[in-house]
N, CA, C and O of each residue as an XYZ file, in Angstrom:
912
protein
N     122.876     52.416    -28.406
C     122.461     52.947    -27.017
C     121.343     53.913    -27.302
O     121.422     54.733    -28.216
N     120.204     53.795    -26.434
C     119.138     54.655    -26.531
C     119.186     55.732    -25.437
O     119.409     55.431    -24.265
N     118.983     56.925    -25.822
C     118.828     58.067    -24.891
C     117.554     58.816    -24.743
O     116.827     58.837    -25.735
N     117.201     59.373    -23.776
C     115.898     59.991    -23.596
C     115.824     61.242    -24.631
O     114.743     61.658    -25.047
N     116.929     61.736    -24.962
C     116.919     62.799    -26.098
C     118.496     62.904    -26.571
O     119.409     62.506    -25.848
N     118.683     63.424    -27.730
C     120.000     63.324    -28.413
C     120.926     63.879    -27.463
O     120.593     64.865    -26.806
N     122.188     63.283    -27.306
C     123.321     63.872    -26.502
C     123.889     64.950    -27.135
O     123.976     64.972    -28.363
N     124.337     65.961    -26.355
C     125.056     67.116    -26.948
C     126.351     66.793    -27.576
O     127.034     65.849    -27.177
N     126.724     67.612    -28.617
C     128.012     67.426    -29.308
C     129.142     67.629    -28.186
O     129.008     68.287    -27.154
N     130.272     66.935    -28.599
C     131.397     67.269    -27.534
C     131.921     68.690    -27.853
O     132.107     68.985    -29.033
N     132.144     69.499    -26.970
C     132.780     70.832    -27.177
C     134.171     70.669    -27.664
O     134.879     69.819    -27.125
N     134.633     71.400    -28.632
C     135.888     71.321    -29.250
C     136.645     72.706    -29.469
O     136.037     73.776    -29.437
N     137.913     72.614    -29.677
C     138.704     73.724    -30.019
C     139.405     73.525    -31.346
O     139.696     72.384    -31.704
N     139.672     74.510    -32.042
C     140.321     74.307    -33.312
C     141.878     74.135    -33.168
O     142.446     74.682    -32.223
N     142.609     73.358    -34.120
C     143.959     73.118    -34.007
C     144.511     74.045    -35.149
O     143.974     74.022    -36.257
N     145.561     74.844    -34.886
C     146.110     75.791    -35.896
C     146.661     74.899    -37.015
O     147.265     73.851    -36.786
N     146.391     75.427    -38.352
C     147.098     74.692    -39.506
C     146.552     73.441    -39.807
O     147.172     72.638    -40.506
N     145.226     73.156    -39.250
C     144.567     71.740    -39.463
C     143.183     71.990    -39.475
O     142.667     73.007    -39.012
N     142.508     70.936    -40.074
C     141.097     70.870    -40.048
C     140.542     69.863    -39.013
O     139.338     69.606    -39.016
N     141.392     69.282    -38.120
C     141.046     68.461    -37.087
C     140.600     69.370    -35.883
O     140.801     70.585    -35.877
N     139.988     68.695    -34.878
C     139.520     69.545    -33.641
C     140.101     68.862    -32.464
O     140.406     67.669    -32.470
N     140.249     69.691    -31.410
C     140.681     69.067    -30.022
C     139.306     68.912    -29.271
O     138.594     69.907    -29.133
N     138.939     67.752    -28.809
C     137.753     67.637    -28.047
C     138.130     67.927    -26.525
O     139.133     67.431    -26.011
N     137.312     68.712    -25.886
C     137.380     69.267    -24.607
C     136.799     68.353    -23.564
O     135.597     68.088    -23.575
N     137.625     67.862    -22.661
C     137.047     67.051    -21.538
C     136.670     68.028    -20.379
O     135.479     68.158    -20.098
N     137.574     68.683    -19.729
C     137.261     69.574    -18.683
C     138.189     70.859    -18.840
O     139.197     70.896    -19.546
N     137.685     71.920    -18.063
C     138.437     73.185    -18.105
C     138.931     73.437    -16.727
O     138.094     73.636    -15.847
N     140.172     73.450    -16.447
C     140.649     73.847    -15.118
C     141.330     75.235    -15.186
O     141.887     75.613    -16.217
N     141.278     75.903    -14.182
C     141.871     77.320    -13.967
C     142.631     77.499    -12.770
O     142.232     76.993    -11.722
N     143.721     78.187    -12.819
C     144.292     78.542    -11.594
C     144.293     80.059    -11.350
O     144.528     80.882    -12.235
N     143.993     80.372    -10.005
C     143.907     81.855     -9.711
C     145.220     82.344     -9.038
O     146.056     81.600     -8.525
N     145.277     83.566     -9.104
C     146.614     84.312     -8.440
C     147.842     83.800     -8.812
O     148.699     83.538     -7.968
N     148.014     83.625    -10.046
C     149.258     83.141    -10.636
C     150.245     84.002    -10.992
O     151.368     83.623    -11.325
N     149.849     85.300    -10.937
C     150.713     86.461    -11.243
C     150.691     87.324    -10.006
O     149.608     87.666     -9.531
N     151.848     87.697     -9.456
C     151.770     88.381     -8.223
C     151.083     89.753     -8.296
O     150.359     90.142     -7.379
N     151.338     90.530     -9.476
C     150.713     91.882     -9.607
C     149.156     91.723     -9.543
O     148.464     92.523     -8.915
N     148.642     90.667    -10.214
C     147.178     90.503    -10.343
C     146.707     90.208     -8.894
O     145.707     90.765     -8.441
N     147.440     89.323     -8.175
C     147.011     88.956     -6.757
C     146.858     90.233     -6.015
O     145.934     90.404     -5.219
N     147.805     91.177     -6.286
C     147.889     92.385     -5.394
C     146.787     93.245     -5.760
O     146.172     93.845     -4.878
N     146.493     93.355     -6.938
C     145.303     94.339     -7.419
C     143.940     93.823     -6.949
O     142.978     94.575     -6.792
N     143.901     92.477     -6.728
C     142.630     91.842     -6.146
C     142.670     91.859     -4.656
O     141.697     91.490     -3.999
N     143.896     92.325     -4.048
C     143.775     92.374     -2.479
C     144.069     91.044     -2.004
O     143.702     90.755     -0.865
N     144.716     90.141     -2.751
C     144.880     88.707     -2.211
C     146.370     88.455     -2.118
O     147.218     88.984     -2.838
N     146.603     87.523     -1.075
C     147.984     86.961     -0.954
C     148.181     85.755     -1.756
O     147.226     85.042     -2.064
N     149.455     85.484     -2.127
C     149.793     84.302     -2.787
C     150.379     83.307     -1.917
O     151.298     83.609     -1.157
N     149.895     82.119     -1.984
C     150.435     81.003     -1.042
C     150.867     79.849     -1.959
O     150.057     79.152     -2.569
N     152.270     79.687     -2.017
C     152.686     78.765     -2.896
C     152.556     77.315     -2.485
O     152.829     76.376     -3.233
N     152.110     77.197     -1.213
C     151.847     75.766     -0.678
C     150.433     75.450     -1.030
O     150.027     74.304     -0.837
N     149.595     76.421     -1.561
C     148.163     76.078     -1.588
C     147.619     76.810     -2.908
O     146.900     77.800     -2.768
N     147.921     76.381     -4.080
C     147.314     76.922     -5.237
C     145.933     76.994     -5.270
O     145.290     76.149     -4.646
N     145.306     77.961     -5.967
C     143.926     78.104     -5.960
C     143.359     77.646     -7.412
O     143.647     78.241     -8.450
N     142.560     76.566     -7.347
C     141.964     76.097     -8.498
C     140.448     76.228     -8.566
O     139.724     76.256     -7.571
N     140.035     76.304     -9.825
C     138.480     76.323     -9.986
C     138.236     75.659    -11.364
O     139.243     75.440    -12.038
N     137.158     75.347    -11.816
C     136.621     74.724    -12.994
C     135.589     75.508    -13.664
O     134.768     76.196    -13.056
N     135.664     75.363    -15.190
C     134.576     75.864    -15.878
C     134.072     74.637    -16.671
O     134.834     73.694    -16.882
N     132.702     74.639    -17.143
C     132.219     73.522    -17.866
C     132.942     73.403    -19.255
O     133.521     74.394    -19.699
N     132.928     72.367    -19.868
C     133.616     72.120    -21.137
C     132.774     72.876    -22.181
O     133.380     73.290    -23.169
N     131.529     73.095    -22.090
C     130.758     73.735    -23.146
C     130.802     75.188    -22.948
O     130.085     75.916    -23.634
N     131.666     75.703    -21.974
C     131.807     77.189    -21.931
C     132.660     77.767    -22.909
O     132.732     78.993    -23.001
N     133.454     76.854    -23.805
C     134.321     77.336    -24.749
C     133.631     78.037    -25.827
O     132.539     77.674    -26.263
N     134.316     79.094    -26.270
C     133.970     79.936    -27.407
C     135.016     80.094    -28.398
O     136.163     80.333    -28.022
N     134.700     79.973    -29.764
C     135.684     80.092    -30.762
C     136.086     81.338    -31.022
O     135.424     82.297    -30.624
N     137.196     81.482    -31.707
C     137.824     82.697    -32.172
C     136.823     83.496    -33.205
O     136.190     82.939    -34.101
N     136.800     84.716    -32.955
C     136.046     85.656    -33.857
C     134.552     85.419    -33.649
O     133.779     85.347    -34.605
N     134.182     85.306    -32.440
C     132.733     85.095    -32.101
C     132.134     86.260    -31.363
O     132.743     86.822    -30.453
N     131.015     86.594    -31.739
C     130.171     87.631    -30.956
C     129.572     86.875    -29.661
O     128.740     85.971    -29.733
N     130.080     87.347    -28.555
C     129.649     86.688    -27.171
C     128.544     87.628    -26.496
O     128.688     88.813    -26.198
N     127.522     86.911    -26.339
C     126.347     87.635    -25.546
C     126.795     88.057    -24.313
O     127.436     87.292    -23.592
N     126.489     89.366    -23.935
C     126.691     89.727    -22.493
C     125.929     88.788    -21.500
O     124.736     88.506    -21.610
N     126.703     88.375    -20.593
C     126.091     87.204    -19.772
C     124.977     87.743    -18.700
O     124.975     88.880    -18.228
N     124.079     86.762    -18.421
C     123.037     87.113    -17.370
C     123.603     87.462    -15.957
O     124.738     87.152    -15.594
N     122.821     88.042    -15.306
C     122.897     88.272    -13.798
C     124.169     89.050    -13.524
O     124.753     88.758    -12.481
N     124.672     89.960    -14.265
C     125.801     90.695    -13.926
C     125.695     92.148    -14.580
O     124.984     92.357    -15.563
N     126.402     93.058    -14.005
C     126.606     94.337    -14.520
C     128.150     94.682    -14.570
O     128.567     95.798    -14.882
N     128.920     93.658    -14.246
C     130.391     93.971    -14.108
C     131.133     92.759    -14.622
O     131.762     92.008    -13.877
N     131.024     92.588    -16.039
C     131.846     91.479    -16.747
C     133.269     91.879    -16.853
O     133.573     92.954    -17.370
N     134.135     91.073    -16.395
C     135.647     91.459    -16.412
C     136.356     90.488    -17.471
O     135.923     89.355    -17.682
N     137.373     90.968    -18.061
C     138.358     90.108    -18.914
C     139.582     89.598    -18.016
O     140.059     90.302    -17.126
N     140.001     88.452    -18.289
C     141.327     87.835    -17.736
C     141.947     87.089    -18.876
O     141.517     85.995    -19.242
N     142.989     87.712    -19.447
C     143.606     87.030    -20.447
C     144.689     86.051    -19.814
O     145.412     86.382    -18.874
N     144.720     84.752    -20.464
C     145.507     83.734    -20.027
C     146.192     82.869    -21.037
O     145.621     82.730    -22.119
N     147.353     82.258    -20.833
C     147.764     81.286    -21.666
C     146.966     80.025    -21.338
O     146.623     79.773    -20.183
N     146.688     79.267    -22.340
C     145.827     77.971    -22.204
C     146.740     76.792    -22.568
O     147.497     76.853    -23.537
N     146.651     75.721    -21.773
C     147.476     74.658    -22.008
C     146.520     73.411    -22.320
O     145.583     73.150    -21.566
N     146.771     72.722    -23.359
C     145.916     71.584    -23.785
C     146.665     70.245    -23.559
O     147.823     70.079    -23.942
N     145.953     69.321    -22.928
C     146.571     68.056    -22.630
C     146.236     66.915    -23.497
O     145.067     66.701    -23.818
N     147.254     66.143    -23.906
C     147.112     64.967    -24.839
C     146.998     63.660    -24.197
O     146.614     62.659    -24.802
N     147.352     63.677    -22.905
C     147.176     62.624    -21.950
C     147.201     63.021    -20.417
O     147.380     64.201    -20.118
N     147.037     62.124    -19.508
C     146.868     62.619    -18.222
C     147.337     61.580    -17.179
O     148.298     60.843    -17.398
N     146.621     61.551    -16.040
C     147.089     60.619    -14.917
C     146.920     61.322    -13.591
O     146.441     62.452    -13.500
N     147.332     60.605    -12.575
C     147.396     61.271    -11.233
C     148.802     61.291    -10.803
O     149.678     60.547    -11.244
N     148.955     62.246     -9.864
C     150.393     62.352     -9.156
C     151.513     62.385    -10.294
O     152.495     61.642    -10.261
N     151.274     63.309    -11.294
C     152.233     63.511    -12.334
C     153.406     64.304    -11.694
O     153.194     65.312    -11.021
N     154.548     63.854    -11.906
C     155.811     64.425    -11.460
C     155.936     65.716    -12.383
O     155.640     65.746    -13.578
N     156.428     66.785    -11.621
C     156.699     67.990    -12.557
C     157.668     67.866    -13.516
O     157.613     68.559    -14.532
N     158.644     66.991    -13.311
C     159.765     66.633    -14.334
C     159.086     65.875    -15.638
O     159.584     65.898    -16.763
N     158.037     65.297    -15.335
C     157.476     64.578    -16.514
C     156.218     65.292    -17.179
O     155.736     64.860    -18.226
N     155.757     66.308    -16.578
C     154.398     67.038    -16.792
C     154.277     67.447    -18.372
O     153.274     67.286    -19.068
N     155.447     67.979    -18.755
C     155.231     68.653    -20.152
C     155.075     67.583    -21.211
O     154.641     67.871    -22.327
N     155.428     66.341    -20.871
C     155.063     65.181    -21.889
C     153.610     64.995    -22.207
O     153.222     64.376    -23.198
N     152.767     65.600    -21.256
C     151.344     65.368    -21.379
C     150.730     66.453    -22.111
O     149.506     66.457    -22.248
N     151.503     67.447    -22.635
C     150.915     68.729    -23.217
C     150.831     68.532    -24.728
O     151.806     68.188    -25.396
N     149.651     68.761    -25.223
C     149.492     68.767    -26.752
C     149.866     69.956    -27.412
O     150.510     69.930    -28.461
N     149.436     71.177    -26.764
C     149.763     72.401    -27.282
C     149.275     73.585    -26.457
O     148.814     73.487    -25.320
N     149.425     74.723    -27.153
C     149.164     75.970    -26.364
C     148.329     76.956    -27.206
O     148.369     77.015    -28.435
N     147.524     77.764    -26.357
C     146.556     78.855    -26.991
C     146.570     79.879    -26.095
O     147.365     79.923    -25.156
N     145.599     80.852    -26.359
C     145.293     81.967    -25.617
C     143.822     82.095    -25.371
O     143.037     81.907    -26.301
N     143.394     82.414    -24.134
C     141.989     82.528    -23.994
C     141.646     83.638    -22.887
O     142.493     84.246    -22.233
N     140.364     83.782    -22.800
C     139.851     84.750    -21.695
C     139.014     83.965    -20.655
O     138.074     83.234    -20.967
N     139.436     84.182    -19.409
C     138.618     83.798    -18.215
C     137.609     84.870    -18.047
O     137.881     85.816    -17.308
N     136.496     84.813    -18.650
C     135.562     85.870    -18.345
C     134.933     85.692    -17.055
O     134.590     84.545    -16.771
N     134.701     86.705    -16.148
C     134.264     86.701    -14.849
C     133.350     87.730    -14.531
O     133.567     88.928    -14.717
N     132.041     87.108    -13.913
C     131.280     88.137    -13.340
C     131.720     88.557    -12.050
O     131.557     87.950    -10.991
N     132.369     89.791    -12.257
C     133.151     90.161    -10.989
C     132.263     90.542     -9.834
O     132.620     90.285     -8.685
N     131.107     91.150    -10.091
C     130.247     91.479     -8.991
C     129.689     90.249     -8.146
O     129.507     90.291     -6.929
N     129.444     89.149     -8.960
C     129.114     87.896     -8.236
C     130.271     87.312     -7.471
O     130.090     86.902     -6.325
N     131.436     87.255     -8.044
C     132.558     86.884     -7.388
C     132.908     87.610     -6.054
O     133.280     87.014     -5.043
N     132.748     88.979     -6.159
C     132.921     89.772     -4.953
C     131.919     89.451     -3.801
O     132.244     89.384     -2.615
N     130.742     89.272     -4.261
C     129.660     89.039     -3.220
C     130.006     87.585     -2.632
O     129.919     87.341     -1.429
N     130.411     86.634     -3.600
C     130.733     85.294     -2.883
C     131.872     85.306     -1.930
O     131.815     84.689     -0.867
N     132.953     86.029     -2.312
C     134.024     86.080     -1.508
C     133.612     86.718     -0.128
O     134.057     86.213      0.903
N     132.789     87.793     -0.074
C     132.435     88.373      1.163
C     131.724     87.553      2.026
O     131.686     87.780      3.235
N     131.072     86.475      1.421
C     130.279     85.610      2.245
C     131.050     84.239      2.496
O     130.494     83.344      3.132
N     132.324     84.086      1.994
C     133.058     82.762      2.050
C     132.361     81.771      1.174
O     132.439     80.593      1.523
N     131.692     82.064      0.091
C     131.020     81.129     -0.619
C     131.972     80.745     -1.898
O     132.984     81.388     -2.178
N     131.542     79.693     -2.581
C     132.299     79.245     -3.844
C     132.039     80.303     -4.856
O     131.119     81.116     -4.769
N     133.006     80.235     -5.933
C     132.986     81.198     -7.048
C     132.077     80.732     -8.217
O     132.031     81.438     -9.225
N     131.415     79.688     -8.152
C     131.101     78.890     -9.284
C     130.176     79.877    -10.232
O     130.346     79.931    -11.450
N     129.325     80.538     -9.637
C     128.397     81.468    -10.435
C     129.069     82.611    -11.161
O     128.599     83.182    -12.145
N     130.232     82.886    -10.565
C     131.137     84.051    -11.055
C     132.102     83.642    -12.263
O     132.505     84.451    -13.099
N     132.404     82.353    -12.246
C     133.430     81.696    -13.258
C     132.714     80.812    -14.233
O     132.931     80.975    -15.434
N     131.858     79.867    -13.811
C     131.485     78.771    -14.599
C     130.183     78.954    -15.297
O     129.314     78.087    -15.208
N     130.000     80.101    -16.024
C     128.776     80.423    -16.682
C     128.976     80.220    -18.273
O     130.071     79.992    -18.788
N     127.762     80.336    -18.970
C     127.744     80.172    -20.353
C     128.746     80.966    -21.116
O     128.919     82.135    -20.774
N     129.447     80.456    -22.141
C     130.421     81.142    -22.900
C     131.339     81.985    -22.198
O     131.560     83.137    -22.572
N     131.932     81.423    -21.114
C     132.801     82.142    -20.277
C     134.304     81.858    -20.543
O     135.168     82.373    -19.833
N     134.616     80.996    -21.619
C     135.924     80.710    -21.938
C     136.274     80.674    -23.374
O     136.365     79.611    -23.988
N     136.477     81.863    -23.926
C     136.823     81.963    -25.311
C     138.221     81.417    -25.394
O     138.993     81.702    -24.478
N     138.638     80.659    -26.397
C     139.887     79.961    -26.541
C     140.318     80.146    -28.131
O     139.478     79.968    -29.013
N     141.526     80.472    -28.403
C     141.991     80.469    -29.743
C     142.223     79.048    -30.141
O     142.173     78.066    -29.400
N     142.523     79.087    -31.620
C     143.086     77.753    -32.042
C     144.420     77.458    -31.188
O     145.134     78.357    -30.744
N     144.655     76.132    -31.021
C     145.800     75.567    -30.408
C     146.958     75.427    -31.264
O     146.812     74.966    -32.396
N     148.045     75.764    -30.855
C     149.310     75.404    -31.533
C     149.948     74.337    -30.951
O     150.237     74.338    -29.754
N     150.235     73.273    -31.818
C     150.839     72.123    -31.344
C     152.249     72.351    -30.653
O     153.080     73.109    -31.152
N     152.466     71.666    -29.499
C     153.856     71.768    -28.794
C     154.998     71.399    -29.793
O     156.073     71.997    -29.761
N     154.744     70.429    -30.653
C     155.728     70.013    -31.571
C     156.130     71.074    -32.579
O     157.180     70.942    -33.207
N     155.310     72.155    -32.766
C     155.616     73.343    -33.495
C     156.108     74.495    -32.691
O     157.040     75.196    -33.085
N     155.476     74.697    -31.548
C     155.838     75.861    -30.761
C     156.851     75.656    -29.696
O     157.427     76.617    -29.185
N     157.095     74.371    -29.333
C     157.907     74.037    -28.144
C     157.089     74.323    -26.793
O     155.863     74.438    -26.812
N     157.728     74.415    -25.806
C     157.008     74.566    -24.560
C     157.622     76.063    -24.053
O     158.738     76.116    -23.536
N     156.815     77.240    -24.244
C     157.361     78.421    -24.063
C     157.640     78.773    -22.696
O     156.824     78.611    -21.788
N     158.798     79.257    -22.548
C     159.276     79.729    -21.075
C     159.027     81.253    -21.044
O     158.624     81.786    -20.011
N     159.261     81.943    -22.150
C     159.113     83.358    -22.366
C     158.259     83.617    -23.539
O     158.516     83.186    -24.663
N     157.158     84.389    -23.216
C     156.286     84.787    -24.377
C     155.423     85.896    -23.857
O     154.916     85.801    -22.739
N     155.228     86.981    -24.648
C     154.390     88.121    -24.337
C     152.952     87.724    -24.497
O     152.428     87.351    -25.547
N     152.315     87.867    -23.193
C     150.775     87.619    -23.155
C     150.174     89.010    -23.040
O     150.595     89.837    -22.230
N     149.196     89.229    -23.863
C     148.501     90.565    -23.919
C     147.020     90.558    -24.308
O     146.480     89.654    -24.946
N     146.445     91.624    -23.871
C     145.111     91.806    -24.417
C     144.873     93.247    -24.691
O     145.213     94.150    -23.927
N     144.230     93.414    -25.903
C     143.805     94.971    -26.319
C     142.199     94.809    -26.362
O     141.605     93.824    -26.801
N     141.656     95.889    -25.857
C     140.237     96.131    -25.913
C     139.882     97.479    -26.753
O     140.272     98.583    -26.371
N     139.160     97.304    -27.851
C     139.057     98.427    -28.632
C     140.300     99.103    -29.154
O     140.240    100.302    -29.428
N     141.483     98.392    -29.322
C     142.547     98.867    -29.677
C     143.564     99.451    -28.676
O     144.673     99.880    -28.995
N     143.090     99.420    -27.510
C     144.007     99.806    -26.386
C     144.395     98.670    -25.515
O     143.549     97.827    -25.215
N     145.688     98.587    -25.064
C     146.222     97.581    -24.322
C     145.726     97.512    -22.885
O     145.941     98.462    -22.132
N     145.112     96.498    -22.497
C     144.635     96.455    -20.986
C     145.633     95.603    -20.190
O     145.980     96.005    -19.079
N     146.105     94.483    -20.669
C     146.907     93.506    -20.001
C     148.155     93.220    -20.809
O     148.084     93.101    -22.033
N     149.314     93.107    -20.140
C     150.448     92.670    -20.833
C     151.501     92.235    -19.800
O     151.796     92.871    -18.788
N     152.031     91.055    -20.199
C     153.079     90.505    -19.153
C     153.909     89.375    -20.072
O     153.556     89.022    -21.198
N     155.013     88.916    -19.399
C     155.777     87.851    -19.872
C     155.314     86.563    -19.097
O     155.206     86.597    -17.871
N     155.047     85.443    -19.812
C     154.630     84.303    -19.040
C     155.667     83.798    -18.112
O     155.358     82.922    -17.305
N     156.893     84.281    -18.156
C     157.925     83.921    -17.198
C     157.689     84.528    -15.800
O     158.359     84.185    -14.827
N     156.667     85.480    -15.746
C     156.210     86.073    -14.531
C     155.172     85.006    -13.568
O     154.811     85.267    -12.421
N     154.856     83.936    -14.235
C     153.966     83.055    -13.579
C     154.512     82.495    -12.306
O     155.683     82.115    -12.273
N     153.766     82.423    -11.293
C     154.319     81.806     -9.991
C     154.430     80.466    -10.039
O     155.445     79.919     -9.606
N     153.395     79.759    -10.575
C     153.442     78.336    -10.767
C     153.663     78.141    -12.309
O     152.940     78.758    -13.092
N     154.577     77.356    -12.732
C     154.874     77.193    -14.041
C     153.784     76.143    -14.648
O     152.918     75.629    -13.940
N     153.920     75.898    -15.964
C     153.085     74.892    -16.438
C     153.262     73.573    -15.880
O     152.277     72.898    -15.583
N     154.504     73.130    -15.706
C     154.733     71.812    -15.124
C     154.276     71.843    -13.669
O     153.796     70.813    -13.197
N     154.383     72.922    -12.931
C     153.950     72.921    -11.501
C     152.458     72.839    -11.401
O     151.928     72.251    -10.458
N     151.738     73.443    -12.394
C     150.162     73.484    -12.426
C     149.800     72.142    -12.662
O     149.048     71.589    -11.860
N     150.251     71.506    -13.703
C     149.925     69.938    -13.998
C     150.122     69.032    -12.867
O     149.336     68.153    -12.513
N     151.348     69.356    -12.284
C     151.722     68.385    -11.046
C     150.716     68.772     -9.916
O     150.214     67.837     -9.293
N     150.382     69.993     -9.600
C     149.501     70.268     -8.361
C     148.067     69.730     -8.824
O     147.433     69.031     -8.034
N     147.570     70.017    -10.006
C     146.274     69.629    -10.371
C     146.103     68.082    -10.319
O     145.018     67.602     -9.990
N     147.134     67.324    -10.632
C     147.084     65.894    -10.810
C     147.064     65.189     -9.402
O     146.807     63.992     -9.275
N     147.375     66.079     -8.296
C     147.248     65.571     -6.941
C     145.777     65.788     -6.522
O     145.404     65.235     -5.488
N     144.975     66.485     -7.173
C     143.556     66.768     -6.811
C     142.507     66.084     -7.781
O     141.387     65.748     -7.396
N     142.963     65.911     -9.060
C     142.050     65.336    -10.047
C     142.813     64.267    -10.874
O     144.034     64.387    -10.976
N     142.233     63.324    -11.417
C     142.699     62.597    -12.506
C     142.601     63.389    -13.864
O     141.529     63.678    -14.395
N     143.701     63.670    -14.309
C     143.708     64.489    -15.629
C     143.543     63.666    -16.865
O     144.039     62.539    -16.846
N     142.918     64.067    -17.932
C     142.725     63.339    -19.099
C     143.119     64.062    -20.358
O     143.187     65.291    -20.375
N     143.381     63.315    -21.421
C     143.394     63.797    -22.725
C     142.159     64.774    -22.946
O     141.015     64.437    -22.639
N     142.437     65.876    -23.441
C     141.109     66.757    -23.799
C     141.010     67.882    -22.639
O     140.203     68.806    -22.747
N     141.766     67.773    -21.657
C     141.694     68.836    -20.599
C     142.443     70.089    -21.141
O     143.483     70.101    -21.799
N     141.657     71.182    -20.704
C     142.310     72.569    -20.962
C     142.588     73.148    -19.621
O     141.883     72.928    -18.636
N     143.745     73.966    -19.630
C     144.160     74.527    -18.257
C     144.460     75.929    -18.528
O     145.384     76.225    -19.286
N     143.711     76.842    -17.935
C     143.844     78.370    -17.936
C     144.915     78.643    -16.949
O     144.760     78.266    -15.787
N     145.968     79.255    -17.308
C     147.199     79.378    -16.356
C     147.285     80.610    -15.618
O     148.370     80.906    -15.118
N     146.311     81.353    -15.485
C     146.205     82.617    -14.690
C     146.438     83.904    -15.440
O     147.062     83.927    -16.500
N     145.955     84.910    -14.902
C     145.973     86.181    -15.642
C     146.919     87.286    -14.931
O     147.126     87.271    -13.717
N     147.444     88.200    -15.771
C     148.258     89.207    -15.258
C     147.465     90.366    -14.674
O     146.239     90.270    -14.621
N     148.054     91.400    -14.256
C     147.263     92.638    -13.668
C     146.817     93.379    -14.814
O     147.323     93.250    -15.929
N     145.802     94.210    -14.520
C     144.993     94.946    -15.524
C     143.610     94.487    -15.832
O     142.992     95.005    -16.762
N     143.081     93.526    -15.085
C     141.767     93.165    -15.376
C     140.711     94.215    -15.251
O     140.791     94.980    -14.290
N     139.799     94.336    -16.045
C     138.728     95.442    -16.035
C     137.442     95.094    -16.819
O     137.316     94.011    -17.389
N     136.582     95.962    -16.825
C     135.189     95.570    -17.184
C     135.231     95.545    -18.777
O     136.004     96.265    -19.409
N     134.389     94.710    -19.342
C     133.974     94.818    -20.765
C     132.461     95.167    -20.828
O     131.595     94.801    -20.034
N     132.322     95.909    -21.874
C     130.811     96.500    -22.125
C     130.336     96.026    -23.421
O     131.156     95.708    -24.283
N     129.030     95.950    -23.640
C     128.469     95.593    -24.854
C     129.145     96.525    -26.027
O     129.290     97.735    -25.851
N     129.511     95.927    -27.128
C     130.111     96.631    -28.272
C     131.595     96.634    -28.185
O     132.269     96.994    -29.150
N     132.150     96.233    -27.023
C     133.690     96.076    -27.086
C     134.067     94.884    -27.839
O     133.442     93.828    -27.944
N     135.363     95.272    -28.426
C     136.078     94.232    -29.275
C     137.386     93.898    -28.538
O     138.051     94.775    -27.986
N     137.705     92.697    -28.549
C     139.040     92.320    -27.851
C     139.836     91.548    -28.764
O     139.355     90.811    -29.625
N     141.234     91.754    -28.535
C     142.227     90.918    -29.258
C     143.408     90.417    -28.281
O     144.231     91.189    -27.790
N     143.388     89.106    -28.075
C     144.308     88.539    -27.043
C     145.412     87.910    -28.013
O     145.148     87.471    -29.132
N     146.671     87.926    -27.441
C     147.773     87.355    -28.045
C     148.553     86.658    -27.109
O     148.727     87.113    -25.979
N     149.110     85.433    -27.537
C     150.316     84.784    -26.973
C     151.493     84.850    -27.879
O     151.599     83.956    -28.719
N     152.390     85.787    -27.823
C     153.332     86.092    -28.792
C     153.919     84.981    -29.479
O     154.551     84.134    -28.847
N     153.740     84.901    -30.908
C     154.408     83.834    -31.731
C     153.507     82.489    -31.728
O     153.806     81.537    -32.450
N     152.582     82.476    -31.019
C     151.773     81.105    -30.810
C     150.334     81.203    -31.103
O     149.827     80.410    -31.896
N     149.606     82.158    -30.496
C     148.203     82.182    -30.819
C     147.642     83.549    -30.662
O     148.201     84.388    -29.954
N     146.536     83.785    -31.318
C     145.744     84.913    -31.318
C     144.146     84.568    -31.159
O     143.621     83.567    -31.646
N     143.509     85.508    -30.440
C     142.112     85.383    -30.190
C     141.471     86.650    -30.463
O     141.939     87.660    -29.937
N     140.443     86.730    -31.232
C     139.646     87.916    -31.448
C     138.131     87.686    -31.151
O     137.647     86.564    -31.301
N     137.434     88.668    -30.760
C     135.983     88.489    -30.430
C     135.364     89.875    -30.008
O     135.986     90.937    -30.007
N     134.154     89.719    -29.679
C     133.403     91.065    -29.424
C     132.275     90.621    -28.399
O     131.863     89.462    -28.348
N     131.838     91.591    -27.630
C     130.740     91.484    -26.720
C     129.568     92.166    -27.255
O     129.607     93.342    -27.619
N     128.455     91.387    -27.308
C     127.177     91.991    -27.814
C     126.105     91.899    -26.773
O     124.980     92.344    -27.005
């Protein structure tokens, strides 16, 4: 097949303990999935209507990367999240069958241009410019579910410059992993290669140039990096 220019390489994420890569198809995110975070953002949680948004696949950033401070913002925020990687997909996936589609788990940051998000919210506009920008999805190596199981309890935390900013147990999620996959599959046809960011706990705050971060999903994954 001939192209007008060489196609871009497929974005991918490392797989822990292996030299293989996980090719990324899409990145889905759920908002307001921890009650305390929803409260700190001044938003209500509606279990009947989960809030979803997307990032481009090439927003992924590998572990131990220096991330350039993004364009068009003076208020870059961190949001630490458990990340779910799918090995298969479909539509209208039953919650009871959802975990069969999971390849593995990792930890990531949903980087957010908070000033742009606040301006969009005030005008009732979409959040795309606040969420779907370059290098906005740092992700750790993935741990296979066959090794980690499907965690129901695990400490999710983020340190910035050695100080804890965010910390919670993933059991505090309003929508479980199975719930999220079920709800997403009613809106999109899910595929192998999809990543799902499962929401952030309270404690989101600004990142500055020179800051170093260390995210953990206890016993499963770690992610380190810096803002430059």
